C-alpha positions in Angstrom: 0.0 0.0 0.0 1.2 3.5 -0.8 1.4 6.2 1.8 1.0 9.8 0.6 1.7 12.7 3.0 1.1 16.3 2.1 2.3 19.2 4.3 1.6 22.9 3.5 4.5 25.2 4.3 2.3 28.2 5.4 -0.5 26.3 7.0 -4.2 25.8 6.0 -5.1 29.5 5.6 -4.0 31.4 2.5 -4.9 34.7 0.9 -6.2 34.9 -2.7 -3.2 35.6 -4.9 -0.7 34.1 -2.4 1.6 31.2 -3.3 0.7 27.8 -1.9 3.8 25.7 -1.3 3.2 22.0 -0.4 5.6 19.1 0.0 4.1 15.7 -1.0 5.9 12.6 0.1 5.2 9.1 -1.5 6.4 6.1 0.5 7.0 2.5 -0.5 4.5 1.5 -3.1 4.0 -2.2 -3.6 4.4 -1.8 -7.3 5.4 0.9 -9.7 3.3 4.1 -9.6 2.2 5.3 -13.1 1.8 9.0 -12.3 0.8 11.6 -9.8 -0.5 15.1 -10.2 -1.9 17.9 -8.0 -4.3 20.8 -8.5 -6.5 23.3 -6.5 -10.3 23.2 -6.8 -13.2 25.1 -5.2 -16.4 23.1 -4.5 -19.8 24.8 -4.1 -22.4 23.1 -1.8 -25.9 24.3 -1.3 -28.5 23.0 1.2 -31.4 21.6 -0.8 -33.7 22.5 2.1 -32.7 26.2 2.1 -31.7 27.0 -1.5 -33.7 26.3 -4.7 -31.2 25.7 -7.4 -32.0 25.2 -11.1 -32.3 21.5 -12.1 -29.3 20.3 -14.0 -29.2 17.3 -16.3 -28.0 13.9 -15.1 -24.3 14.2 -14.6 -22.5 10.9 -14.7 -19.2 10.4 -13.0 -17.1 10.0 -16.2 -14.0 8.6 -14.5 -14.0 4.9 -14.9 -12.0 2.5 -12.8 -8.8 2.4 -14.9 -9.0 5.7 -16.7 -6.0 8.0 -16.4 -8.1 11.2 -16.4 -7.9 13.2 -13.1 -11.2 14.7 -12.1 -10.5 16.4 -8.7 -14.2 16.7 -7.7 -15.0 13.1 -8.4 -17.2 11.6 -5.7 -18.0 15.0 -4.1 -21.4 16.6 -3.6 -22.0 20.0 -5.2 -20.5 21.8 -8.1 -16.9 22.5 -9.0 -16.7 26.3 -9.3 -13.0 26.7 -10.1 -10.0 24.4 -10.7 -6.5 25.1 -11.7 -4.7 23.1 -14.4 -3.2 19.9 -13.0 0.6 19.8 -12.5 2.3 16.5 -13.0 4.5 15.5 -10.0 6.0 12.4 -11.6 5.6 9.6 -14.1 6.8 6.0 -13.6 8.0 6.0 -10.0 9.6 2.9 -8.5 10.7 2.9 -4.8 12.5 0.2 -2.8 10.8 -1.0 0.4 11.0 1.7 3.1 12.1 4.3 0.6 10.3 7.6 0.1 10.4 10.4 -2.4 9.3 14.0 -1.8 8.0 16.4 -4.5 7.4 20.1 -4.2 4.1 21.6 -5.5 3.7 25.4 -5.8 0.6 27.2 -7.1 -0.8 30.6 -6.8 -4.2 30.6 -5.0 -6.6 31.9 -7.7 -7.9 35.5 -7.2 -10.9 35.0 -9.5 -12.7 32.5 -7.2 -15.0 33.1 -4.3 -13.5 33.2 -0.8 -14.0 30.2 1.5 -17.4 30.4 3.2 -19.3 28.0 5.5 -22.8 29.1 6.0 -26.1 27.3 6.8 -27.4 27.5 3.2 -24.2 27.5 1.1 -20.5 26.9 1.4 -17.4 27.2 -0.7 -14.7 24.8 0.1 -11.1 24.9 -1.4 -9.0 21.8 -1.6 -5.6 20.7 -2.9 -6.3 17.4 -4.6 -3.5 15.0 -5.2 -4.2 12.1 -7.5 -2.0 9.1 -8.1 -2.4 5.8 -10.0 -0.7 2.5 -9.9 -0.4 0.6 -13.1 -3.7 -1.0 -14.1 -5.5 0.3 -10.9 -8.0 3.0 -10.3 -7.0 6.6 -9.4 -6.6 7.3 -5.7 -7.3 10.9 -4.5 -6.0 12.7 -1.4 -7.8 16.0 -0.7 -6.2 18.6 1.6 -8.7 21.3 2.6 -7.6 24.9 3.1 -9.2 28.3 3.5 -9.0 31.0 0.9 -9.4 34.4 2.5 -10.0 37.6 0.8 -9.8 40.9 2.6 -10.9 44.1 0.9 -11.7 47.4 2.6 -15.4 48.3 2.7 -14.6 51.9 3.5 -14.4 54.0 0.2 -12.2 56.5 2.0 -9.4 53.9 2.2 -9.2 53.5 -1.6 -6.3 55.9 -1.9 -4.4 54.1 0.8 -5.3 50.7 -0.8 -3.8 51.8 -4.1 -0.5 52.4 -2.5 -0.5 48.9 -1.0 -1.6 47.0 -4.2 2.0 46.2 -5.1 2.7 44.7 -1.6 2.3 41.0 -0.7 -1.3 39.8 -0.2 -0.8 38.8 3.4 0.7 42.3 4.3 -2.2 44.0 2.5 -4.8 41.9 4.4 -3.2 42.6 7.8 -3.0 46.3 7.0 -6.6 46.3 6.0 -7.7 44.4 9.2 -5.7 46.8 11.4 -7.1 49.9 9.7 -10.7 48.8 9.7 -10.9 47.0 13.0 -12.9 48.5 15.9 -10.7 49.9 18.6 -11.7 50.1 22.3 -10.7 53.2 24.3 
C-alpha cells in the first residue's frame, strides 16, 4: 500500500493571490506508480432545504476505474466552481521497500474565485487534490482542505491608501486592512 503525506508550508489559511507551497511525500508503493499530479479546486455546496437551485441534467461520474483522467471533484457533492490546471508531479516512480520520495508543489491561489465560506445555506470549500495511480489500478485521491481568505476594505475613503499597497504582498495587504478597519476600544 502506498502512503501519501502532504504538508503545506504556510498552514491551512491562504490569501487569494498568495503562493501555496506544499511538500508531497510518497512512501513504499508495492508496485510501480504510473503517475501523480496535483491541483487546486473550489467546490460549491448548497443546502437543498434552504436554496432552490435550477435543475441540471443527469451528470454521470465520467471517471472509470482504470482511466487516467484526473477529475478532482470526483465523488464530491456540489458543483466545481473553479479548478487550476493539474501539475504532473512524476511519471513511472519505483521505490524500494521503506524508501520515500518528496516532491514540491507550488501554485498561486486563484484570485478570481469566491473566498472560502461555510454558511447554513451555502458553502465554498477549497481543496488541494493529489491524484496518483498504480499501473492497471483506479486513481486514488488525497484531498487537503484549506481556507482561501480575501480581505478588501469596505470603506471608500481607504481606496487611496489601498492603491499604495496594491503592489505589496497579499498577506501584508490583508493585515494592514484588518488593522485599519478594526474597531478599537478606548
